[in-house]
N, C-alpha and C positions, 0 to 999 in steps of 0.2 A: 634226775629229771631233765628233760630237754628244755632249753630256753631258746628264744628267737636268735640270740647272738651265738648260740652254739650249734646252729643248723648245719652240720657237716655230714657228708655222706658216710663218713667212717666213725661217727660218734654216737649214732642212735640206732635203735632196733627198728625192724619193720613195723612192729605194732605201734611204737611211738610215732613213727613217720606217718602211718595211716591216720592216726589220731590227729596229727598236725595238719594233714591234708584236709580232713573233714572240718577242723576248726577254722582253718584259713579260708576254705571255700565259703563257710558261713559268714566269716568276717568280711570277705570281699563282697558278697551279696548284700549284706546289711549296709555297708558303707556306700556302695554304688546305688542301692535303692533309696538312700537318703537324698540322692540328687533330685532335682526337680523333674522327675520323669515317672509319674505315677500312672500306671496303665492297668485297667481291669476291664472285664466285660461290661460291668455296670457303668463305669465312668465313660466308656466309649460307646455304650449302647449298641454293641455289636452282638450278633449271634453267629458264631463260626463253629458249628458242631463238627467233630471228627467224622469223616466219612470212612469208607472202606479202606483197608490198608493198601491195596493195590490201586495206584492212580493210572488212569487210562489216557492215551494220546487222543486229542480231539475233544476230550471231556474236561480234563483238569488243567490247572495252571500252576507252573513251577516258578518259585521266586528265588532270587539270588541277592544276597547282601554284598555289595561291593562291585565296582565296575571296571576292574583292571583286566589284564590279558587272560587271567585264569577264568574270570567270569565270562569273558568274551568266548572262550572255547566251550565252556559249559553251555552257554546259550546256543552256540552252533549245534552241539550234540542234542540239546533238547528240541530245537526246531527241526533237526533232521528226523527225529523220532515222531514229530507231529504234535508236540505239546505247545500250549500257549505259555507265554513267559511274562514275568514282571521283574524289573530291575529297580532296586533302591540304592541310590548312591548320592553322597554329598557333592560329588564333582559335577560340573556342568558339561564337560566334554570328555568323559572317560572312554577308554578303548572299546568297552562293551556297549556303548550307547545305541548305536544303529542296529543292533541285533535283537532287541527285545520288543515285544508287542507293546509294552507299556513301560515307561521310565518315570520313576519318582525321584526328583532332585530335591533333597532335603537332608539336614543333619539327622543322625541316627537317634537323637533324643526328641525329635519332632513328633508330637502326639497325633497331629492330623495326618502326617505321612504314615505313621504306624497304623492308624485306623484304616487308611486306604490300602496299604500293603496287605494287612491281615485279611481284609475283605476280599482281596483279589487272589492271593496265593493259597493254594491248597497244601503245599509243602514248601519248605524253605531250606536253602543251604547257604554256605558262605564261600567266598573266594579269597578271603584273607581272615586271619584270626583275631584282629583287633576290634571286632564289632563289640560295642558295649553289651555286657551281660544283661543289664536290665531290659534292653531291647529284645534280646532273645527270650528272656523269661516272659515278657509281656506277650510275645508271639505265641509261645507255648500255651500260656493261659487263655489265649483267644482261640485255641483250637487248631492252630497251624502245626503241622508236623515239622519240627525243626531237627534236621539231620545233617551233621552230628548235633548232639544235644548241647544245651547251655553249659552243663557241668563239664562235658568233654572239652568244650572251647575254653572254659575258665581255667582248666588245668593247663592247657597248652599255651595260653596267652600270658602266663605268668611263670617266669623261669624258676623262681623259688618253689612255687607250688608244683611245677612239673618235676623238678628234681626230687622233691619229697615223695611225690606219687611213684616215681620210678624206683626209689629206694624201698618204699613200702611194698612194692611188688617184686623185690629181690632182683632188680635189674641193675647191672653195674653202670656207674657214671664216674666222671672224674671227681677226685676229692675237691670239696668246695665248702665255702662258708658264706652264709647270707649276712650281710652287714647292714644294720639299721641306723647306726650312729657313728659319727666320726671317731668317737672315743674307742670304738671297737676295732678300728683298722689295724692297729699294731698287734693285737691278739690274733686277729684273723691271719695276718701275714706270718706270724710265728707258728700258728697252728698248721699252716700249709708248708712249713719247713723253710721259710724265708727263701723260697724258690721263685723262678719266673712264673707269672700268673696271667690269666686273662680276666679283666674286670668287665662285667656286663650289667647293663640295666636289666631289671627283672621284667620290664614291660616295654613293648614297642621297639624292639631291636630287630633289624633284618639287614641282609646284605652287608654285614660288617659294621653297620651303624650301631651306635650305643655300646661300643666296645673299645677297650684300651689294653695293650700289652704292657705289663710292668715287670720290672726286675728288682726294684728297691722299694722300701717303705715310703720314701719321699715321693716316688712316682705314683704309688698307690694313693697317697693323700691328694696328689694333684688330680688323679683320675676321679676321686670322690668329688672334687670341686667341679671338674669339667662335665661330669655326667650328672651333676646335681643330685647326689645321693642325699637321702633324708629318711626319717622314720616312715614317711608315707610312700617314699620311692626308694626302697632298699636296693643295694647292689649285690650282685653275685660275684664273689672272688673265687676263681677256679684255677686249680693247678694246671699249668701249661703241659699238655700231654705230648710226649714224643711219639706220635702215631706214625704208622707207615703210609696210610692213605685214608681218604674219606669215602665212605660208601653209603648207599641208601636203598631202602626197599619200600615199595608201595604195596599196601594191602587194602583190599576192599572187603567190607562186611555188610551183608544184607540184613533186612529186618528179621529174617528167619535164623540168623546166626551163621549162615553160609559164608565162606571166605574164598577169595581168590588173591593170590599174590603175583606180582610181576617179578621178572628176573632182577637180581641184584645189580645195582648201578654203581660205577666208579665216578666220582665227582672231583673235578680239579678247579680250585678257586684262585683268584688273583685279588689281593687286598680285600678278602672277605666276600667277594662277589663271584658267583658261579661263572666259570669261563667255558669249560667243556664237560660233557658227560658221555659215558660209554656204557652200552648195554649189549650183552651181559658183561658184568665187571670182569676184565681179563684176569687169568691166573688166580682164580678164587679157589681156596681150599674147600673141600667138602664140608668140614666141620664148621667153617665160617658161614657158609650158605645156610646150613641147618640151624645155626645159632640165630642168624638174622631172621629167618622165617619163624622160629620158635618165639623170639622176643616180640615180633609183630603180632603173632597170634595171641600171646598172653596180654598184650596191651589192649587190643580191640575188645577182648573179652572183659578185661577189668574195667574198661571205660563204658561197657555196654554200647559200643560204638556202632553207628550206622553211617556209612559213607566211605570216603577214601582217606586213609591215614598214611603219611610219609614218615618213616623213622630214619633219622640220619645218625650214622655211626662213625666213630673213630675205629679203624682197624689197626690192631697192634701187630708187632713183628711176628708173634706166634700165631696170628690168625684170629685171636679173640677180639671181642667187640665191646666198646663202651658206647652207650647211647649219648649223643650230643644234643639232639633236639627232636621235637615232634612237631609236625605240621598237620593240622586237622583239615586237610583240603588237598586237591591236586597240587602237584609240585612242579617247579621249573625243571627239575631233573627227570620229569616224566612226560614232557612235551612230545618226545619222539615216539611215544606209544601210539600216536596218531598214524605214523608211517610204518611202525615196526611190529605192532601187535594186532591180533585179531579184533580185540575190543580195546579202544583207547581208555586212558584214565578218566576222560570226560564222559564218554559213553557209560563207563562203569559208575561214575558219580550219578548220572541220571538213573541208572538201574537201581542203585541203592536207595536213592531218594524216593522213587516211585513204587518200590516194593516189587519190581520186576526181577526175574532171575538174573544173577550175575553172569557176565559173559566170559569168554575164553581169554585169559590174560597172557597166553603164550605168544612168543614171537613167531612171525612167519617169514623172517629174514634171518640170516646168520649173525649179523652184527650191525649196530647202528650207533651213530655219534651225533651229538648236539654241540653247537657252538653259539654262545650268546652274542648278540650284536648290541654293543653298548653305544652310548651317544657319541663316543669319540670316533666312530666310523663315519660321522656326518660332519661336514664343515659348517661353520657359522653362516656361510653364504647359502647354505641349503643343498650343497653338493652331496649326493648319496653314492653308495658303491655301484659298480657297474654290474647290475644283475644279469644283463644279457650275456656278458662275457662268462660270468660264473656258471650260469645255467647251460650255456653252450658247451662249456668244457666238462661239466659234471652233470650228465643227464639224470642221475639218480639223486640229485640235490633238490631239496625242498626249501624254499625261502618263505619265512613267516614274518610279516611286519605287523605291528600292533596298532598302527594308526595314531601314534603319539606325535604331537606337534612340537612340544617344548623340549629343547635339549638341556638336560641337567647332568652334572657329573655322575658317571657310573649308572646312568638310567638305562634300563633294558628297553631298547627300541624294537627288538625282534630277535629271531634266532634262525639258524639254518640247521637242517637235519640231513644226514647223508647215510645211506645204507650201502654196505659192502659185504664181501665174503668173509672178512675177519676184521678184528679191531685194529690190527697193524695197518691195514690198508686205509681204514678211516683216519687214523692218526696221521699217516703220510699225506693224505689228501688235505687234511686240515692245516698241516704245515704249509702246503702250497697256497691254500686259500688265504691263510693269514698273511702271506707275503704279497698276495694280490690286492688285499684290502688296505686302503690307506688309513692310517691312524693320525688323527689331528690332536693337537694339544688341547 
């Protein structure tokens, strides 16, 4: 019988894993609903009946939870189509602020904000996965179409739940153990072969945050302390995989079950933060591409998913894939679909949310690359890169800045996209651009 302390990808069956997923989802909802955030149609005195499945421009209003750059691009796509929009964000000056017809500034557990948002939005999506599940459940109960659903978000925002869901669906992941107590650390380390591991928080980790590499038991104990592991906040201890490269695929699924997938993308990271992406992923074996597409199809079906899902993989030397992470939203590695594909990931997000037919996800250029612009490209005095020189030298270069004012270490301030005849030309140009861009300490 499986126990919490023995939650390893190699030690339990798919049936046991699926049972664990269901039990943990129920536990998560019960614990979070115990918070002071009780919302119902009766308590809020709202009447938000579900309307027709297809939402029309000029008639319906689309809501987005979160005001970062992904929300910014979603709002651009929605406004381009002619929809009214409402943004709910705890931040006062988020990148997406100036692009929505209505902005609600409040914490996600604010009942007044919830009532206002639910009254305004006919359909709701997310631009990041850390939205509280009670908020999403309340919106669903109030008649808003929440796409993707609260259950899909719950699975993706909890690494332990996500791993169990993947195993339950027969999808390969790295060997791992979920640790709930400090006394379980030694057993976990031995179970994984006393080998180098990655220790991750089960919630709220991104861009390399909430992670530690360890090679010894003492380092694992230190990571437990630094990452504040506890029964309420267990840690995922995962075997460090000697993969060849990281790749990802974006798949859209509509309300009718139709699907569109974008070409496979190669991602290159520095210190856990995405540095560059290339589409299509160069030198990809046919069976690797087919496996990526098949896994994404199985996942959106199993989750009854509506929206854009990004599946991140480790590609092994033989071309086989292990799933590393799921992102239930548009993804940084898909920014360049704006310039390179017939329908961008953000336009596709609007299509899925509104029940419109999904668009053509194919590329209309041969190759495209993306380079993130982190805060170290700006000086503390406010000096920014010489965009005029860059754009003059590279006519096919697109510069995207997110309007962020505060410089924080490794903060994504923007990105550049470049289209070329092949990936080698993109990589060569990025080498030149890197040399042109000043890096500050």
